C-alpha positions in Angstrom: -6.9 -18.1 11.8 -9.0 -21.0 10.7 -9.5 -24.5 12.1 -11.3 -27.7 11.2 -14.8 -28.1 12.6 -15.4 -30.6 15.4 -17.3 -33.6 13.9 -21.0 -33.6 14.8 -20.8 -36.9 16.7 -18.2 -35.4 19.2 -20.4 -32.4 20.2 -22.3 -34.3 22.9 -25.1 -31.7 22.7 -26.3 -28.7 20.8 -23.3 -26.9 19.2 -23.1 -23.2 20.3 -19.6 -22.3 19.1 -15.9 -22.2 19.9 -13.7 -20.4 22.4 -10.2 -19.5 21.3 -7.5 -18.9 23.9 -4.4 -17.1 22.7 -1.5 -17.0 25.0 1.5 -14.7 24.1 4.8 -16.0 25.4 6.5 -12.7 25.7 4.3 -11.4 28.6 2.1 -14.4 29.3 -0.9 -12.3 28.3 -4.0 -14.4 27.4 -6.8 -13.2 25.2 -10.1 -15.1 24.9 -12.4 -14.9 21.9 -15.8 -16.6 21.3 -17.1 -17.6 17.9 -20.6 -18.7 17.2 -21.3 -22.1 15.5 -20.7 -22.9 12.6 -17.9 -20.3 12.2 -14.4 -21.8 12.2 -12.3 -18.8 11.7 -11.3 -15.7 13.7 -9.4 -12.5 12.6 -7.2 -11.1 15.4 -4.5 -8.6 15.4 -1.3 -9.8 17.0 2.2 -8.4 17.6 5.0 -10.5 16.1 5.9 -13.2 18.6 5.3 -16.8 19.7 1.8 -17.8 20.8 0.0 -20.9 22.1 -3.5 -21.2 20.6 -6.2 -23.4 22.3 -9.5 -23.9 20.7 -12.3 -25.6 22.5 -15.9 -26.4 21.5 -18.9 -25.0 23.4 -22.2 -26.8 23.7 -25.3 -26.3 26.0 -23.4 -27.8 28.9 -20.3 -25.5 28.6 -16.8 -25.9 27.2 -15.5 -29.3 26.2 -12.5 -30.6 28.2 -10.8 -31.7 24.9 -8.7 -29.0 23.2 -9.6 -29.0 19.5 -6.3 -27.6 18.4 -3.2 -26.5 20.4 -0.7 -25.3 17.8 2.2 -23.1 18.7 2.5 -20.3 16.2 5.1 -17.7 15.5 3.8 -14.5 13.9 6.5 -12.3 12.5 9.4 -12.3 10.1 10.5 -15.8 10.9 7.2 -17.4 9.9 6.7 -17.4 6.1 3.4 -19.2 6.4 1.7 -16.3 8.3 -0.7 -14.4 6.2 -1.4 -10.6 6.1 -4.6 -11.2 8.0 -2.5 -12.0 11.1 -0.7 -8.7 11.1 -2.5 -5.7 12.6 -0.3 -3.1 10.9 -1.6 -4.3 7.5 -5.0 -2.8 8.4 -3.4 0.6 9.2 -1.0 0.5 6.3 -3.5 0.2 3.4 -5.9 3.1 4.5 -2.8 5.2 5.2 -1.4 4.7 1.7 -4.8 5.5 0.2 -4.9 8.7 2.3 -1.5 9.8 1.2 -2.3 9.1 -2.5 -5.5 11.3 -2.2 -3.5 14.1 -0.5 -0.9 14.0 -3.3 -3.6 14.1 -6.0 -5.3 17.1 -4.3 -2.0 19.0 -4.0 -1.2 18.3 -7.7 -4.7 19.6 -8.8 -4.2 22.8 -6.6 -0.8 23.5 -8.0 -2.0 23.1 -11.6 -4.9 25.5 -10.9 -2.6 28.1 -9.4 -0.2 27.7 -12.3 -3.0 28.1 -14.9 -4.1 31.3 -13.1 -0.6 32.7 -13.2 -0.3 32.1 -17.0 -3.3 34.2 -17.7 -2.4 37.8 -18.1 -4.2 40.9 -19.2 -3.1 42.8 -22.2 -4.5 46.0 -23.8 -5.7 45.5 -27.3 -7.1 48.6 -29.1 -7.8 50.3 -25.8 -9.6 47.3 -24.2 -8.5 45.1 -21.5 -8.6 41.4 -22.7 -7.2 38.2 -21.1 -4.7 36.3 -23.1 
């Protein structure tokens, strides 16, 4: 997720970063993430569902009382605007597919080698043993 940075005149002190609060509606579970200034993005894995996201600025005096953003987001099949970054299974799917492709290629190479070895046979030519 990304957000717009807080304007400099609103920091009221030395900017340190942002704190992102993510509340999942299904089980009322809340996760907190801190991001150092000037970063305005965060990659988190979430399960499809409805979430409230609160982002607050942090300066030398602590967290601001104003919430920078408070969007309600739906991550899942119903939200066409959600990107692949917001889906944790994407990060498992790609390495898994690569692993399966490598295994299939290895199996094909082994089968070809075994097949080539079976084609070779030994015949006797003029009393000598020679591979064909």
